[in-house]
C-alpha positions, 0 to 999 in steps of 0.5 A: 459821491457813491450814489453818483458813481453807482448811477453812472455805472447803472446808467447803460443798463437802465437805458437798455431796459428802457430800449427793450421795454415791451409795448402794450398789447392792443387787440381788435378783439373781442367786441364789434369795434376796432381799436385805434392802435396799430401793432408797430413796425415789424410786429406780427399779431394773430387774433383768433377765436370762435363764436356760437350764436342763436340767430333766431328761434330755429337757426343756430350758427357756429363760426371758427376759427375767426382769424385776423392777421396784423402785420406792422409795416411802418410806425403808423401803418399795418396790413390786415388779412381776416376771415370768419373761417368755417361756418356751420349753420343748423335749422331745427325741423320736426325731423331734427336739426339740419346742418349746412356748412361752408367757408366764409369770405376773406378780407384784406385791408390796412390800418393807418393811425391818423391822430394821437390822444396826447396831441389831439385829445383823441386817437383816430385810425382809418381802416380801408378794406376789401371783402373778397368772394372766397366763400362757399355758395350761400355763405358770402358775397359773389363780388368784391365789396369795398369799405372803410372803418374809422376807429376812435378812442380816448382815456377817461378818469379812473382807468376807464376808456371810451371807444367807437367804430364807424363801418361803411361798406358797399355790399352786394346782394340780390337787389344790387349794391347798397351801402351798409353802415354800422356803429359801435360804442364801447366803455372799458376798464382794466385792473391789474391787466385784466380788462372788462368792457360793455358795448352797444352796436347798431347795423343799419341796412335801409331804414331799420337798426339791427342792434345788439349789446355785448360785454366781455373780459380779457386776461393777459397771458404774459406780455404777448398774449391774451385770452378773452370771452364775450357774450351778447344779445340782440335788442332790436331788429333782426340782430341775433337772439344771443351769442357767446365767443372765446378767443386768444391773441398772440404777438411776435415783436420785431427785435 
């Protein structure tokens, strides 16, 4: 009897705790691919970082602050604005390194959750986007370049997860417009909130594949933040020799 009375007294508090439970922080960094999750209505999520890459034996590039802003406008829809930010490129010459720098193109788009794993066996999201010609001369396109991504993922036994992203963009260049494709496949695992992943990525322009492998770690900072580090290297084609990046994510939930 006393247990029943205690349950009745505590039931409002238990219901309130469930109602205010903080949703899992799902990010689209680090790595080449995107998650299949959306941030939720009224949520604002900022994902940013920096990357240093060795393009080839002579060229190096530093990019910061890479920025992705995600705003939830419906339970299954978010709006997105992103840019690589400021790009510094350097070339090693007999007289020393020569630097050029400028801003990147920006990108606007959205993400729509199409399928849920608990019903369809896999999470699937569609990400349409348009690249805007905001870059400095020589650091981007001079045209509006549309494209789309399809992100999919599902859980595996023992805490593992498998995800993949297909990206197709109608990119403009010196020889006109051409569709470019990119596909990534990632395996991740988390223990105590700390996550680790390994990924393969292939970018296809014409008949060749510019292929890379990368890995990284994510560390939660409270319920609404994340720190991350990643590193990778090219394994085929014109992919960069190596790269390393760090970043963080912060989220503001709608109350």
